[in-house]
C-alpha positions as CSV (number, residue, x, y, z in Angstrom):
1,X,1.4,8.4,12.0
2,X,-0.8,6.6,8.9
3,X,-1.9,3.6,9.5
4,X,-2.7,0.7,7.2
5,X,-6.1,1.5,4.9
6,X,-8.4,-1.2,4.6
7,X,-8.1,-1.5,0.9
8,X,-4.4,-2.5,1.5
9,X,-5.5,-5.0,4.0
10,X,-8.5,-5.9,1.1
11,X,-5.7,-6.3,-1.7
12,X,-3.4,-8.7,0.7
13,X,-5.9,-11.0,1.8
14,X,-7.2,-11.1,-2.1
15,X,-3.1,-11.8,-3.0
16,X,-2.8,-14.5,-0.5
17,X,-6.6,-16.2,-1.7
18,X,-5.1,-16.4,-5.0
19,X,-1.6,-17.9,-4.1
20,X,-3.3,-20.5,-1.5
21,X,-6.4,-21.0,-2.5
22,X,-8.9,-22.6,-0.6
23,X,-8.6,-27.1,-1.1
24,X,-12.3,-27.0,0.0
25,X,-13.6,-23.3,0.0
26,X,-14.2,-23.3,3.9
27,X,-11.1,-23.4,5.4
28,X,-8.6,-20.1,5.0
29,X,-5.1,-20.1,4.9
30,X,-3.2,-19.1,8.1
31,X,-2.2,-15.7,6.1
32,X,-5.9,-15.1,5.0
33,X,-7.1,-16.2,9.0
34,X,-4.7,-13.8,9.9
35,X,-5.5,-10.4,7.6
36,X,-9.2,-11.4,7.8
37,X,-9.7,-11.2,11.6
38,X,-8.2,-7.6,11.0
39,X,-10.4,-6.9,8.3
40,X,-13.4,-8.1,10.6
41,X,-12.3,-5.5,13.1
42,X,-12.1,-2.9,10.8
43,X,-15.6,-3.2,9.2
44,X,-16.9,-4.0,12.8
45,X,-15.4,-0.5,14.3
46,X,-16.2,1.2,11.3
47,X,-12.3,2.0,10.7
48,X,-10.7,2.7,7.6
49,X,-7.6,2.2,8.8
50,X,-5.7,0.0,11.5
51,X,-2.4,0.8,13.4
52,X,0.5,-1.4,12.4
53,X,1.5,-1.9,16.5
54,X,-2.5,-3.6,16.9
55,X,-1.7,-6.2,14.6
56,X,-1.6,-9.6,14.9
57,X,2.2,-10.4,14.3
58,X,0.9,-13.2,12.3
59,X,-1.6,-11.0,10.0
60,X,1.4,-8.2,10.1
61,X,3.9,-10.7,8.6
62,X,1.0,-11.7,5.6
63,X,1.0,-8.1,4.8
64,X,4.4,-7.4,4.8
65,X,5.2,-10.3,2.2
66,X,2.7,-8.7,0.0
67,X,3.8,-5.7,0.7
68,X,7.2,-7.1,-0.6
69,X,5.2,-8.0,-3.8
70,X,4.1,-4.2,-4.2
71,X,6.0,-1.9,-6.5
72,X,8.3,0.4,-4.0
73,X,8.6,3.7,-5.7
74,X,5.9,5.6,-7.6
75,X,9.3,7.5,-9.2
76,X,8.7,7.4,-13.2
77,X,12.2,9.2,-13.9
78,X,10.5,12.2,-13.9
79,X,11.3,14.1,-11.4
80,X,10.4,18.0,-10.9
81,X,11.1,18.1,-7.5
82,X,14.8,18.9,-8.7
83,X,13.9,21.5,-10.5
84,X,12.2,23.4,-7.3
85,X,8.4,22.3,-7.5
86,X,7.1,21.4,-4.0
87,X,5.4,18.5,-5.6
88,X,6.8,16.0,-8.4
89,X,5.1,16.5,-11.7
90,X,5.9,12.4,-12.8
91,X,5.0,10.8,-9.3
92,X,3.0,12.7,-7.4
93,X,5.3,12.9,-3.8
94,X,6.1,16.1,-2.2
95,X,10.2,17.3,-1.9
96,X,10.2,16.2,1.9
97,X,8.4,12.9,0.0
98,X,10.9,12.2,-2.3
99,X,13.8,12.8,0.3
100,X,13.3,11.0,2.5
101,X,11.4,7.9,0.2
102,X,14.5,5.3,1.8
103,X,14.0,6.5,5.2
104,X,10.1,5.5,4.9
105,X,8.4,2.3,6.5
106,X,6.2,-0.2,4.1
107,X,2.5,1.5,6.0
108,X,4.5,5.3,5.3
109,X,5.0,4.3,2.0
110,X,1.7,3.0,1.2
111,X,0.0,5.7,2.5
112,X,1.6,8.1,0.1
113,X,0.6,5.4,-2.6
114,X,-2.6,6.1,-1.4
115,X,-2.4,9.3,-1.6
116,X,-0.9,9.9,-4.9
117,X,-2.9,7.5,-6.6
118,X,-6.4,8.9,-5.2
119,X,-5.1,13.0,-6.3
120,X,-4.6,10.8,-9.6
121,X,-3.5,13.8,-11.4
122,X,0.7,13.1,-11.8
123,X,2.2,11.6,-14.7
124,X,2.4,8.4,-14.0
125,X,-1.5,8.5,-14.3
126,X,-2.0,10.0,-17.5
127,X,0.5,10.9,-20.6
128,X,3.5,8.6,-19.2
129,X,1.9,5.9,-18.0
130,X,3.9,3.6,-20.1
131,X,6.8,4.4,-18.0
132,X,4.8,3.0,-14.4
133,X,4.4,-0.2,-15.9
């Protein structure tokens, strides 16, 4: 089972820092505080992923609220899995990921997003990048 990657925790922290800036440069919003605790524990333990079950309810709620601001699907409406490809040339997802997308949890979707972004060879990242916007 995939976990939440540290880069997603960082992105959520930055989202909340921008949305609820510190009034004095010292105090943190409750969302940033909750996510910062998760981030600190990950860094201390040398972990790159955290299981969502290990997060406090406040941290998970803050992460999910950030997640809701991200694009849901990497689809760019050029689906080569419908033509028999095992991996979609348009978005980079596997046939199974395309088929099960609506059943996947936010953590599973973010793990897929991370993989296709790292691979970076799907058309959404190069010749059809304008469709991804």
